[in-house]
C-alpha positions in Angstrom: 32.0 18.9 26.2 30.1 15.7 26.7 30.9 12.7 24.6 29.1 12.8 21.3 27.1 9.7 20.5 27.3 8.3 17.0 24.7 6.9 14.7 24.6 4.4 11.9 23.1 1.0 11.1 22.4 -0.9 14.3 21.7 -4.5 14.9 19.8 -6.2 17.7 21.8 -8.2 20.1 21.3 -11.9 20.2 19.7 -12.8 23.6 20.6 -16.4 23.7 18.2 -19.3 23.4 14.8 -18.6 24.9 14.6 -22.0 26.5 17.9 -21.5 28.5 18.1 -20.0 31.9 21.6 -21.3 32.8 24.4 -18.9 33.3 27.8 -19.3 31.7 30.7 -20.4 33.9 32.3 -17.0 33.8 30.6 -14.6 36.3 26.9 -14.2 35.3 27.5 -14.1 31.5 25.0 -15.9 29.3 26.3 -17.9 26.4 26.1 -16.8 22.7 25.7 -13.1 23.6 27.2 -10.4 21.3 27.2 -7.0 23.0 28.8 -3.7 22.5 30.8 -1.9 19.8 32.4 -3.7 16.9 35.6 -3.0 15.2 35.3 -0.2 12.6 35.2 -1.3 9.0 38.2 -0.4 7.0 36.1 1.4 4.3 35.0 4.1 6.8 38.5 5.3 7.6 38.6 7.6 4.6 35.7 9.6 5.9 37.4 10.4 9.2 39.9 12.9 7.9 42.4 12.2 10.7 45.2 14.6 11.5 47.6 11.9 10.5 46.6 9.7 7.5 47.7 6.2 6.6 50.4 7.7 4.4 51.9 9.6 7.3 50.7 13.0 6.1 49.3 15.5 8.6 46.5 18.0 7.9 48.1 21.5 8.3 47.5 25.1 7.6 50.3 26.9 5.7 50.4 30.7 6.2 52.1 33.0 3.8 53.7 36.4 4.4 51.3 38.2 2.1 48.3 37.5 -0.2 50.4 37.4 -3.4 52.6 34.7 -2.0 49.7 32.2 -1.8 50.1 31.9 -5.6 53.3 30.0 -4.7 51.2 27.2 -3.1 52.2 25.1 -6.1 55.5 24.6 -4.3 53.6 22.5 -1.7 53.0 19.9 -4.5 56.6 20.3 -5.6 57.8 18.9 -2.2 55.2 16.1 -2.4 52.3 17.6 -0.5 48.6 17.9 -1.3 46.8 21.3 -1.2 43.2 20.7 0.0 41.9 24.3 0.2 43.0 27.8 -0.7 41.5 30.6 1.3 40.5 33.9 -0.2 40.1 36.0 3.0 43.5 35.1 4.5 46.9 34.3 3.0 46.8 30.6 3.8 46.2 27.2 2.3 45.2 23.9 3.9 47.3 20.9 2.9 48.4 17.4 3.7 52.2 17.1 4.4 54.6 14.7 6.0 56.9 16.2 8.6 59.7 15.8 6.2 57.7 17.7 3.5 56.9 20.4 6.0 60.6 21.0 6.8 61.4 21.0 3.1 58.8 23.6 2.4 59.8 25.9 5.2 63.5 25.6 4.2 62.8 26.1 0.5 60.1 28.7 0.3 60.9 32.1 1.9 57.3 33.3 1.4 56.0 30.7 4.0 55.3 32.4 7.3 54.3 29.3 9.4 52.9 25.8 9.3 50.4 24.7 12.0 48.3 21.7 12.6 44.8 21.8 11.1 42.8 21.4 14.4 40.1 18.8 14.8 36.7 20.2 15.7 33.5 18.4 16.6 29.8 18.7 16.8 28.6 20.1 20.2 25.7 17.8 20.9 24.0 15.8 22.4 24.6 16.6 26.0 23.2 15.2 29.2 20.5 17.7 30.2 19.3 18.8 33.6 16.2 17.6 35.3 12.7 18.9 35.6 12.6 20.8 32.3 11.4 17.6 30.6 8.5 17.1 32.9 7.4 20.7 32.8 7.3 21.0 29.1 5.5 17.7 28.7 2.9 18.2 31.4 2.0 21.9 30.7 1.0 21.1 27.1 3.0 23.9 25.7 2.8 22.7 22.1 -0.1 24.1 20.1 -0.1 22.8 16.6 3.4 23.3 15.3 4.6 26.0 17.8 7.0 24.4 20.2 7.8 25.6 23.6 11.2 26.8 22.5 9.8 28.7 19.6 7.4 30.5 21.9 10.1 31.1 24.5 12.2 33.1 22.0 9.1 35.0 20.8 9.5 33.9 17.2 5.7 33.5 16.7 5.1 37.0 18.0 7.0 38.3 15.0 5.1 36.5 12.3 1.9 35.2 13.9 0.1 38.4 15.1 -3.4 36.9 14.7 -2.5 33.9 16.9 -3.7 31.2 14.6 -0.3 29.3 14.7 0.7 30.2 11.1 2.8 32.9 9.6 0.7 36.0 8.6 1.1 37.4 5.1 3.6 40.1 4.9 5.2 39.4 8.3 9.0 38.7 8.6 9.6 35.0 8.3 13.1 35.0 7.1 11.9 35.2 3.5 14.5 36.7 1.2 17.3 35.9 3.7 19.9 33.1 3.1 21.1 31.3 6.2 24.0 28.9 6.0 24.1 25.8 8.3 27.6 24.5 8.6 27.2 21.1 10.1 26.8 17.4 9.3 24.7 17.8 6.2 21.0 17.1 5.9 18.3 14.6 5.1 17.6 16.4 1.9 14.3 14.6 1.4 12.9 15.4 4.9 9.3 16.7 4.2 9.8 19.7 6.6 13.1 20.8 4.9 13.3 19.8 1.3 11.6 23.0 0.1 13.9 25.2 2.3 17.3 24.4 0.7 18.5 26.7 -2.1 22.2 25.7 -2.2 24.5 23.1 -0.8 28.1 21.9 -0.7 29.7 18.8 0.8 33.2 20.0 1.7 34.3 16.5 2.7 33.3 14.7 -0.5 33.8 17.7 -2.8 30.4 17.6 -4.4 27.1 19.6 -4.3 25.0 17.0 -2.4 25.4 17.9 1.3 23.6 14.7 2.6 24.0 13.2 6.0 23.7 9.8 4.4 26.6 7.9 2.8 26.2 4.9 0.6 27.7 1.9 2.2 27.9 3.7 5.6 24.3 4.6 6.3 23.2 7.7 8.2 25.5 10.0 10.0 24.6 11.7 13.3 21.5 13.5 12.2 22.9 16.6 13.9 22.6 18.9 10.9 19.0 17.8 10.2 18.1 18.6 13.8 19.8 22.0 13.7 18.2 22.9 10.4 14.7 22.0 11.6 15.0 24.4 14.6 15.7 27.2 12.2 13.6 26.5 9.1 11.1 23.7 9.4 8.2 24.6 7.1 4.6 24.9 8.2 2.2 22.1 7.5 4.8 19.7 6.2 4.8 17.1 8.9 6.6 13.8 8.7 6.4 10.5 10.5 5.7 11.1 14.2 2.1 10.6 15.2 0.7 10.5 17.8 3.7 12.1 19.6 4.0 15.0 17.1 1.1 16.9 15.5 0.4 15.8 11.9 1.5 19.2 10.7 4.9 18.6 12.3 7.0 21.3 13.9 7.9 24.8 12.7 11.2 26.6 12.6 12.0 30.0 14.1 12.3 31.4 10.6 9.9 29.3 8.5 10.5 31.3 5.4 14.3 31.5 5.4 16.4 30.1 2.5 18.9 27.5 3.7 22.4 26.9 2.4 23.8 23.6 3.7 27.5 23.2 4.0 28.5 19.7 5.2 31.8 19.6 7.1 31.2 16.9 9.8 31.9 13.3 9.0 29.7 10.3 10.0 31.1 10.6 13.5 30.5 14.3 14.0 34.2 15.3 13.4 35.9 17.7 11.1 38.9 20.0 10.8 39.2 23.7 11.1 40.1 24.1 7.4 36.8 22.5 6.3 34.8 24.9 8.5 36.8 28.0 7.3 36.3 26.9 3.7 32.6 26.5 4.4 32.4 30.0 5.8 33.8 31.3 2.6 31.4 29.2 0.6 28.5 30.6 2.6 29.6 34.1 1.8 29.9 33.2 -1.9 26.3 32.0 -1.8 25.0 35.3 -0.3 24.4 34.2 3.3 23.4 36.8 5.8 23.7 34.4 8.8 26.0 31.4 9.4 25.1 28.9 12.1 27.8 26.9 13.7 27.0 24.1 16.2 30.5 22.9 16.4 33.9 23.8 17.8 36.5 22.7 20.3 39.6 24.2 18.8 41.8 27.1 19.8 42.0 30.6 18.2 44.4 31.1 15.3 45.2 34.0 13.2 43.9 32.2 10.1 40.5 31.6 11.7 40.3 35.1 13.0 40.9 36.6 9.6 38.2 34.3 8.0 35.6 35.3 10.5 36.7 39.0 10.3 36.2 38.9 6.5 32.7 37.3 6.9 31.7 40.1 9.3 33.0 42.7 6.8 30.9 41.1 4.1 27.7 41.7 6.2 27.4 38.2 7.7 26.4 37.5 11.3 28.1 34.3 12.5 26.4 32.5 15.4 28.0 29.6 17.3 27.3 27.2 20.1 29.2 28.2 23.3 30.1 24.6 24.2 28.9 21.7 26.4 31.7 21.5 29.0 29.8 23.3 31.7 32.9 25.4 32.3 33.4 29.2 32.4 35.3 29.1 29.1 33.4 29.5 25.8 34.6 27.1 23.1 36.2 28.4 19.9 35.0 29.6 17.4 32.1 30.9 19.5 34.7 32.9 21.5 35.9 34.7 18.4 35.2 38.5 18.6 33.4 38.3 15.2 31.1 35.5 16.4 28.0 35.6 18.6 28.3 32.8 21.3 25.1 31.1 22.5 24.5 29.1 25.7 21.6 26.8 26.6 18.7 27.2 29.1 16.0 24.7 30.1 12.2 25.2 30.2 12.5 27.2 33.4 15.1 29.6 31.9 17.8 28.0 34.1 21.3 27.7 32.6 21.7 24.1 31.6 24.3 22.2 33.6 26.4 21.4 30.5 26.3 25.0 29.0 29.6 26.7 28.9 29.9 30.4 30.0 32.5 33.1 30.2 33.2 36.7 29.2 32.6 35.9 25.5 29.1 34.5 26.1 26.5 36.6 24.2 23.0 35.1 24.6 21.0 32.1 25.9 18.4 30.1 24.1 16.5 26.8 24.6 18.9 23.8 24.5 17.3 21.1 26.7 15.0 18.4 25.4 14.5 20.2 22.1 12.2 18.4 19.6 13.2 18.9 16.0 13.6 17.2 12.7 15.8 14.1 12.3 16.7 11.8 9.3 13.5 10.0 8.2 12.8 7.0 10.3 15.9 7.3 12.4 14.4 9.0 15.4 12.1 7.2 17.9 9.5 7.9 20.5 9.0 5.5 23.4 6.4 4.3 25.9 7.3 2.3 29.0 4.5 0.3 30.7 4.7 -1.7 33.9 1.3 -2.8 35.2 -0.3 0.3 33.8 2.3 2.7 35.1 3.8 4.8 32.2 6.6 7.1 33.3 7.8 9.8 30.9 10.5 8.3 28.8 12.9 9.2 26.0 14.4 6.6 23.7 18.2 6.5 23.5 19.5 8.1 20.3 20.8 5.5 17.8 19.6 2.5 19.7 17.4 -0.1 17.9 13.8 0.8 17.4 12.0 -2.3 18.5 9.2 -3.4 20.9 10.4 -5.6 23.8 8.9 -7.1 27.0 10.1 -9.1 29.9 10.4 -9.3 33.7 11.7 -6.1 35.2 15.1 -6.8 36.9 17.1 -4.4 39.1 20.6 -4.2 37.7 21.9 -1.5 40.0 24.3 0.8 38.1 25.1 -1.8 35.5 28.7 -1.6 36.8 29.5 -5.4 36.7 28.7 -8.7 35.1 26.7 -9.8 38.2 24.8 -6.5 38.8 21.4 -7.9 37.7 19.8 -9.7 40.6 17.4 -12.4 39.4 18.5 -12.2 35.8 17.9 -15.0 33.3 19.3 -15.9 30.0 15.8 -16.3 28.6 15.6 -12.5 28.6 14.4 -9.7 30.9 14.1 -5.9 31.0 17.0 -4.3 33.0 16.5 -1.3 35.2 19.8 0.6 35.5 20.6 3.7 37.6 22.2 6.0 35.0 25.5 7.6 35.6 27.4 5.1 37.8 29.4 3.9 34.7 29.3 5.1 31.1 26.1 4.2 29.3 27.6 1.9 26.8 29.5 0.0 29.5 26.3 -0.5 31.5 24.6 -1.7 28.4 27.2 -4.3 27.6 27.2 -5.6 31.2 23.5 -6.1 31.4 23.2 -7.5 27.9 25.7 -10.1 28.7 23.5 -11.1 31.6 20.6 -11.6 29.3 18.8 -8.2 29.1 16.7 -7.8 26.0 15.9 -4.1 26.7 17.1 -1.5 29.2 15.5 1.3 31.2 17.9 3.9 32.5 16.6 5.9 35.5 17.9 9.3 36.4 19.5 9.1 39.8 19.5 12.8 40.5 16.9 13.7 43.2 15.5 16.7 41.2 14.1 14.3 38.7 14.0 14.5 34.9 14.9 12.6 31.8 18.4 12.6 30.3 18.9 12.5 26.6 21.4 9.7 26.1 23.0 8.2 23.0 24.6 4.9 22.0 27.7 4.4 20.0 27.0 4.3 16.3 28.3 0.8 15.7 27.8 -2.4 17.6 25.2 -4.8 18.9 22.7 -3.2 21.2 19.2 -3.7 22.6 16.4 -1.1 22.8 16.8 1.4 25.6 15.1 4.4 27.2 15.6 6.9 30.0 13.0 7.8 32.5 12.6 10.3 35.4 14.0 9.8 38.9 10.4 9.8 40.2 9.4 7.2 37.6 12.4 5.1 38.6 11.3 5.2 42.3 7.9 3.8 41.3 9.4 1.1 39.0 11.9 0.1 41.7 8.9 -1.1 43.8 7.7 -3.2 40.8 10.7 -5.4 40.3 9.6 -8.8 38.9 6.5 -7.3 37.1 6.1 -7.5 33.3 7.7 -4.4 31.7 6.9 -3.4 28.1 9.0 -1.0 25.9 7.2 0.2 22.8 9.2 2.2 20.2 7.8 4.1 17.2 10.1 5.2 14.4 9.9 8.9 13.7 11.3 11.7 11.5 11.9 13.7 14.7 14.1 13.4 17.8 14.8 15.1 21.1 18.3 16.5 21.7 20.0 18.6 24.3 23.1 20.8 23.9 24.3 24.3 23.0 24.1 22.9 19.5 20.4 23.2 19.8 20.5 26.7 21.4 22.6 28.4 18.6 20.1 27.8 15.8 17.4 29.5 17.8 19.5 32.7 17.7 20.5 32.1 14.1 16.8 31.9 13.2 16.0 35.1 15.2 18.8 36.9 13.3 17.2 35.8 10.0 13.9 37.3 11.1 15.6 40.6 11.8 17.4 40.6 8.5 14.1 39.7 6.8 12.4 42.7 8.4 15.3 45.0 7.6 17.4 43.8 4.7 19.8 46.8 4.9 20.7 46.0 8.6 24.4 45.3 9.4 25.6 42.4 11.5 26.5 44.9 14.3 23.0 46.4 14.2 21.3 42.9 14.4 23.7 41.9 17.1 23.0 45.0 19.1 19.3 44.4 18.8 19.4 40.9 20.1 21.8 41.6 22.9 20.1 44.8 24.2 16.6 43.3 24.1 17.4 39.9 25.7 15.5 38.8 28.8 17.8 39.2 31.7 18.7 36.0 33.6 20.7 35.5 36.7 22.4 38.6 38.2 21.2 42.0 36.8 22.8 42.9 33.5 25.5 40.9 31.7 27.0 37.9 33.6 29.3 35.2 32.6 26.8 32.4 33.3 23.9 33.8 31.2 25.5 36.5 28.9 23.0 39.2 28.1 20.1 36.8 28.7 17.5 34.9 26.7 17.0 36.0 23.1 13.7 37.7 22.4 12.7 38.0 18.8 9.8 40.5 19.1 11.7 42.8 21.5 14.8 42.7 19.2 12.7 43.6 16.2 11.3 46.6 18.1 14.9 47.7 18.9 16.0 47.3 15.3 13.1 49.3 13.9 14.3 52.3 16.0 17.8 52.3 14.4 18.1 55.2 11.9 
């Protein structure tokens, strides 16, 4: 999987005195420049939930030989450990124990079957996306009112908008009456597109009933859960800040009438542990969820996880999960679990995204490239690049400062060194960098130290397109955007011209990843349950798999699964089930 960028409070880098054009003595470094990540404040460490804490305790899963033996979990505390969760659907508890306490427990409690590490799992987005999908979706004008290209691609509007006016028709399945649980990073609970959609919530990390993606003293988290929830359930006519790039009515979810349950398990850095996710699955079941959406993973199968997902299936819940962003032919866990439906990502031309994982466990594909959805209020950004009237398609980097900057356009190559910017000046300039030669944050630091007050990253792949990039959550950065390879070719001939970067804060953002694909399928499943409340998870799963639009080789293949999910066709299959 690609490295997950992290969000928080960002500060603008100092660019040195405007009246100085002298370089420092060391290489091409300007004086008084602060660039790059800062040390992590001590107070955020408690949010991380590391495998090994400051007290030497590890997060572990303790399995017992039978369900009755779990009652003996008090013995964990007798040896000095801390029980953090007790599971109902499997004879196990989550706890924090030192190695010495683990040995004492195993030696002194004959009912303990095993002790294993509580795996660290992560959010599965954003990912670097393939090329021309961005241009095609932008130039074809596929968005009419609130109906996005992705929503149309999965036929969601063909289920609830038969008259074609762009709004749900009365009496049509919209997800109404169905509870869908988003297990993720929490939510911007006051986002105008989502605040009326949430019916229940739990923060598994903090142990309260406010599953927010905002932490007092730490700022916003990743925004991942807000983006995922919007794909599923953004309400019609409730637009947020985004004009003129987004219609005033905003965007609409695949299932705009579904009832959301929000279970926060990801910390401010997009990390969690298996025990939090399993506890969240049980919480979702308690709250009456029919669908659970997981855009996270990265662990390995365990008996404990298998039994929790098996129990959810037995309770009538369909669990949908992102296949992974490694681009390999191995589906990440838990998407690979036999009781979970794995979803990969395609672009606007129905091509498998380069980052999308595949394999024999892959079920379906859904849009996962350059997906526009809700984001914590004011934390997203739309961008415009202008060089002598030329305005290439651009995307602002996630979590970079939202500011307007201008300056002479300077070629900085790949940003690979502290002397890569030819003709740089400490009075400030706009750096053009060929993306991909070094990590994005490394290139940013290198060009900032040479005096860059803004950065334009150009896609170096010949097929063209705009990558979705992200900056580290903490540190000193300057505004930055990505543009197409074709746009970069034009700008390369305009070095020395005045370049302007304009940023507009928004309640929306573009992201790419299988994290974005999974909620499309989750939303389609909610539509089917809404149309037929008595349906079983297996019946809904059969409907979406058998009706999918075939991609790649005929029939099932490990690169595309059964194909692209199709809501209307799936509903037609489901209505024929006795």
